[in-house]
N, C-alpha and C positions, 0 to 999 in steps of 0.2 A: 136695717142691711147697712153692711157698711159700704164704700166704695167699691173696694177692691172684689167684694164677693159679688156687686153688680156686674161687672165686668167681666168676671170668671163667667157669671151665668150665661153671659150674652153670647160668649165666645162657643160655648159649649152646646147651644141652639141653635148656631147658625148651620145652614143645609147646604146641600150642594148650590152652585151658582148655575146660572141658564149654561154658561158655556161648558162648564163640566158637563153636563148634563149632552148637549149636541154633539161632544169628542165621545161621551163614552156610547153613545147612539151611534155615531159614525164609524167606531171601532167595531162595534157588534155587526153592524150593517155589512162590512167589508170581509170579517171573517166569516159571517154565515153564506156570503156571495164565493166566496172562495170553497167553502165545503161543499155547497150545492156544484160549483165544478167540478170536484174532484169525485164526488158520487155519479154525476153524468160522465165523464170519462170513463170510469170503472164500469159503469153500465153498459157503454158502447164497445169496451172492450171485450166483454163476456160475449156479447151478441156476436163480433167477430168470431172469437174461437170456435163459438158453437157453430156458426156457418161453416168454419173451415174444416170442422170434425166430421159435420155431417157430409161434406164433399169429398171428402177423403173415406167415409165411410160406403160412400155410394160407386166410387172409383175399385175400391179393395172388392166389392162384391162383383162389380162387370169384368174385373180382371179375374175373380174365380169361376165367374159364368164361361169366361173364353178362355178355358186353361189349355184349349187345342184349338188350332185352328184348321178350315178347311182348306183344300188344295189351292182353291181361287182365291182366298183371303178373305177379311170381314171389313166391311164399312159400315157401319150404323149410326145414327143419330136420332136422339130424343129428347122430351123434355118432360120432368117429373111434374107432379101435381103442384108442388109447393115452388116451381120457378127456376130448377137445377136444371141447366142444359149437359148434356152430355155426348160425348163419341167415342166412337172404337175404332181404330183404324189399325190396320197391318200391314204390312211390308217385307218382302221375302229377303232375307240376309244371304250376302252371297257367301259361300264357303269355298274353300278351296277343292277343285275337282277330283284330285286325287284321293279325297277322305270318302271313306263310306258313311260317314255320318247322317243321318237323316235330316231333311231339310227343315231349317227351322224359321220362323216369324218374328220379327219387332213387333211388337203390338204396343199402342199406346193409347190410355186411357185418357181424355181428357172431360174436368167437370169444370162448367163457368156459373156464375151466380152474381146476382147484386144489379142495380140499375144499369143502362148505357152510360150513364157520365160517371161511373165510378165502379166498373165490373171488377172481378175476382175470378182468380181460375185456379186449378190445381190439376198438374199432369201427373200420370203414373205410368211409367215405361216397363217392358220386360220382354223375354222372350219366351216363344211357346212352341211345341212341336206343330207339324203339320199333321192332320188325322189321316190315319191309313185307311184307305178306300178298301173294304172288303167286297170283293169279288162277287159274283152271281155264282150260286151253287147248283 
């Protein structure tokens, strides 16, 4: 073998140095850490969206259930089995005295959820007519 071919053979068989391997592993670790952070953030975001959608559904159901209000109003509070607290409150709206419109109530449905240190809430407001009281016959 000639001297040039031996030198060429040694250059082809040189592997990665220890420093190159450490740098490659460090880059891989940083990349995987960033990927883990992104996936965790997306999972938390989906959970928050699901909780919010469920709270909206509860509020809409309560508003549909109370589509009219008794003459003395409504004041209810309760909690679902999965930790959503809700309340329904009505208050009479002042209308002009010279109109012959029926009396209406402002209704507010509030739903709260989450821990005490990071509570979340959703409020749905509307207007509902007063139930007509049917007299005895």
